C-alpha positions as CSV (number, residue, x, y, z in Angstrom):
1,M,-22.6,33.4,-25.1
2,S,-19.7,30.8,-24.7
3,G,-20.1,27.2,-23.9
4,P,-18.8,25.6,-20.7
5,Q,-14.9,26.5,-19.7
6,K,-12.2,23.7,-20.4
7,T,-10.7,22.8,-17.4
8,A,-7.6,20.5,-17.1
9,L,-8.7,17.1,-17.2
10,F,-5.4,15.8,-15.9
11,L,-3.5,16.4,-12.8
12,A,-0.2,17.2,-11.8
13,R,1.8,14.4,-12.1
14,A,3.1,14.9,-8.3
15,S,-0.2,15.0,-6.6
16,Y,-1.3,12.0,-8.4
17,R,0.9,9.8,-7.2
18,Q,1.3,11.1,-4.1
19,R,-2.8,10.6,-4.5
20,R,-2.3,6.9,-5.7
21,L,0.3,5.9,-2.7
22,R,-2.0,7.2,-0.1
23,D,-4.7,4.9,-1.7
24,A,-1.5,1.7,-1.2
25,A,-1.0,2.5,2.5
26,L,-5.2,2.4,3.1
27,L,-5.1,-0.8,1.4
28,V,-2.2,-2.3,3.6
29,P,-3.9,-3.2,6.4
30,V,-7.1,-4.9,4.0
31,L,-3.8,-7.1,2.0
32,G,-2.3,-8.1,5.5
33,I,-5.7,-9.1,6.7
34,I,-6.1,-11.4,3.3
35,L,-2.4,-12.6,3.6
36,W,-3.1,-13.4,7.7
37,I,-6.2,-15.1,6.5
38,V,-3.9,-17.7,4.5
39,P,-2.9,-19.7,6.5
40,L,-6.4,-20.6,8.2
41,L,-7.3,-22.0,4.4
42,W,-4.2,-24.5,4.5
43,S,-6.5,-27.7,5.1
44,S,-5.9,-29.4,8.3
45,A,-5.1,-33.5,6.8
46,P,-2.0,-35.1,7.3
47,D,-1.5,-35.2,4.2
48,G,0.6,-32.7,2.1
49,A,-0.9,-30.2,4.5
50,P,2.0,-27.5,5.5
51,S,3.4,-27.5,9.4
52,G,2.2,-25.6,12.7
53,R,5.9,-24.6,12.1
54,F,5.8,-23.2,8.3
55,A,2.3,-21.6,9.6
56,I,4.3,-19.6,12.2
57,V,7.1,-18.8,9.8
58,Y,4.2,-17.4,7.1
59,I,2.7,-15.1,9.4
60,F,6.0,-13.5,10.3
61,G,7.4,-13.4,7.0
62,T,3.8,-11.9,5.9
63,W,4.4,-9.3,9.3
64,V,7.7,-8.4,8.2
65,L,7.1,-7.8,4.2
66,L,4.0,-6.0,5.0
67,I,6.5,-3.5,7.8
68,I,8.7,-3.4,4.8
69,L,5.9,-2.6,2.2
70,T,4.9,-0.1,5.1
71,G,8.2,2.1,5.6
72,F,8.7,2.0,2.0
73,I,5.5,3.8,1.1
74,S,5.4,6.5,4.4
75,G,9.5,7.1,3.1
76,S,8.0,7.9,-0.3
77,L,5.5,10.3,1.2
78,R,7.2,11.8,3.1
79,R,10.0,13.2,0.1
80,P,9.2,16.6,-0.5
81,D,7.7,17.5,-3.9
82,P,10.2,19.0,-6.2
83,T,7.5,21.4,-8.0
84,Q,6.4,22.5,-4.8
85,S,7.8,26.2,-3.5
86,E,9.3,26.2,0.0
87,D,6.3,29.3,0.7
88,D,3.9,27.0,-0.5
89,I,5.1,24.0,1.9
90,G,4.1,26.3,5.0
């Protein structure tokens, strides 16, 4: 009787990175919601409170950064795996 079969403890590096990129892509909307809530937390007191104009710039700046982040993640996910052969892709 032999003991339990040993399996690999670690995933291949390429598939591990792909999974983490997918996880990051799923967290981008959560990050966006958190960043967009920040202007609601600013105090409405006239002394030292950011102006409405700054809040609008912040919201659109955050939107642009989220688009860039999503594009980077999407481009990284589309990049073909160099270890995968053409027959495996389908």
